[in-house]
N, C-alpha and C positions, 0 to 999 in steps of 0.2 A: 670287384667280389663285394657280394651281398653279406653284410654282418646280422649276426642273430640277434642282435640289439636292437637293427633295422625294420625287426620283424615284429607287428603289432600283437599284442596279447590277444587272444581269443576272450570276446565277452562269454561269461560264464550265465548259465541259467542257475536260479535258487528261488528261496521261499524265504519271506519276509513277512514276522509276525508283528503285526501292528497293535497300538492301543488304537481302539474305535473310537475313545471319546476326545482323545489328544492329537491322534494322528502320527504319533512318534513310534519308530521301529524299535519294539522289546528286544528283538533277536532276529539275527541275517544267518540263515543257512545258505552257503553258496556249493553247488555240487563239484564236488572234483572234477568229474569229467561231465560234458555234456552228451547227453543220450543220443544216440547214433540214429535212432526214429522216434517217431512220435506217432502215436493212433487217435484221432480226434474223431468222434460222433457227434454230429449236431442234430437234434431232432426238432423240426416247428411244431411249434404249438399252435394246432388249427382249430380253429373256432368249429368248424364241422364235423370233426370226428365223432365217430359213434352215432349207432341208432340207425334205423332203416330211414330213407330219403320219402318224403313225401311224395303223393301221388302215386305209390308203387312200382317207381322205378327201382333198377337193380343196385343203383349206389346205395353207398352207405352215406348217413350224414345229410345235415338240411343244406339243399343245394343252395339256398341265399346265402349260408355262411360257408361256401368253398373256397374262398378267395380272401377269407377272413382269420385274422391272428389274434388270439385269446394275449399273447404276450411275447416276451422274446423266447427264442429258440433255446431248449436244454442243450448244454454241449457239456461233454466228458472228455477228459484227456488219460490216456495212458501211455507209460513209458518204462524203461528199465534205467536205473541209474546206478552206477559203480562205486563201490569205494575200495580202495588198496593204500595198506598203511605201507606197504613195501615201495610204492612210489613216490613216499616221503621220508625217507631214509634220514632227511637233516633234520624233522621233526621228532621229537622224542613222544614214543606212545606206549607209555607203560600200561596202559590199560587196552592197549590195541585200538580197535575201531568202535569199542562199546559206548564212548561220549558221543560218537556221530548218530549210533544206532537208537540210543537213547532218545538225543534230540528229536531225530522223526518221529520216533513212538510218543514222545508228548505231544505230538500235535493233535494226536486223536485219545489221548487219555486225559481225565480231570486230576489235578493236583493233590496231595496228601489232605492239603490245607483245605482245599473245596470239599474234599469227601468228609473231614472231620466235622465242617461247618454243616454241612447237611445230616449229619449224624446228630449233631445237637439238637439242629432243628425238630428233628425226628423223637427225641428222647424229650424234648418239651411239648409234643404233642399237637405240633403244628399239621394242620390238617391237611394241607397241599403244599408241596416241596418243588420249586420250579426247578426246571431241569437245569444241571451246570451249564452256564456261557461260555463257549472256549473263545480264546481271542483273534481277531480278524487276522485271517491269513490270505499272504498275497502270493501267486505265483508269477515270475518273471522269465520271461523268456525272450531278452533283450528288450530295447527301450519300446518297440511297438506293440508288443503284448505283456502286459502289467494287469492283472485280473484278480479278482478276489475268489477265493475257491474255498472249498472243502473237500478234505482228504477223504476219499470212500472205501480205498484200499490199499495196504501195504504188507507186502508179503517179502520176507527175507531169506535170502538165500545163502547161507554163512559157508564159505569153499577151503577156507585157512586157517590155521590157528598159532599161535606162538607156543613155547613150553609153558605157559601158565592156562591155556586152553583159550586165553583171549583172542577174539575173531580178529584177523586182519585182513581179510578181503571177505566181500561180500556185494552181493547183485540184489537190487531191491526192486521189486514191482511195484509201482506208483501209481495208485489211480485218483481222479479228483473230479469233482463237478464246479463247473463256475458258476459263482451266485449272481443272479441277476437281480433285477428290481422286483422282481415276481416271488423272491426268496428272503429279500430283506425288507424290514420297515422302512417306511418313508423318513427318511433322513437320515438313515444309517450311513455312516462314511463309506461303506463297503458300496451301497447303492451307488453313490454318487462317482467309487471307483469305476464300477461297472458302467455307467454312463460314458466315462472318459473313454474307456476301453471300446465301447460300441462305436463312440465317436471316432477313434481311430480307422475300426475298419470301414467307416462310412468315407474317410477320406482317403483310405487307400483304395476303395472299388472306384471313388471319382478319379484317380490319378490311371486306373485300367484302359488301357487302349482299346476304342469300341471297335466292333467288326462291321460286316457290309452285310446286307439281303442279297448280294450277289454271290459271295462267298458261301451261302447256303443254298445256293442254287434259285433263289427267288427273285424273280424279275422286278417287283414292283409289290406297294402296299396292298394292291388288290387280294392277292393271296391270304394276307392277312384281316384283310375286312371281310370276306367271304364276297367280295363283288370282282374278282378274276375270272 
């Protein structure tokens, strides 16, 4: 008979806020439930995009650049996360799920200390005030997907409340952009983490089983070289 203790606990996806200078985690956000689906969009950064082709051709872009890339592909993720206090009745929740929601919302908000500092600089006559830099954020989906990201979308649908009107159940639409070496300055810890993420993709691609020309209905390489 199988015992529940023998069933391995699933790995949770989550978000890790990292100190970019020292690489130490500042906050770890574990999603209560893994999303059922992930929507990923990958847009290649082609060097030949835009413009009319030279020589009066009908195609767009420089034909000499058709197979060249300007940099890493731009990748975005979207998914729906669920938070439900009624699924964790053994944990006291006097504020409902306010703390969990606030933690996620602070990923896209400057702190009061940062805003006060910017106000002081403005009052002191600072000509230019640099935009507030947020902490480095990593999204993790198992050990094979750990990548630096920037949250681009956070929508909250609160669907149940306690007697004090604290939300106790909500679904969150989360959108994020993977930050690449094209987005981060050279030497930034996030750029190093992206390179590690890309290297993991390369290892997985190398492990994929290759196909054959016969499976495609091609008898030999002559058809590919134009000499068949």
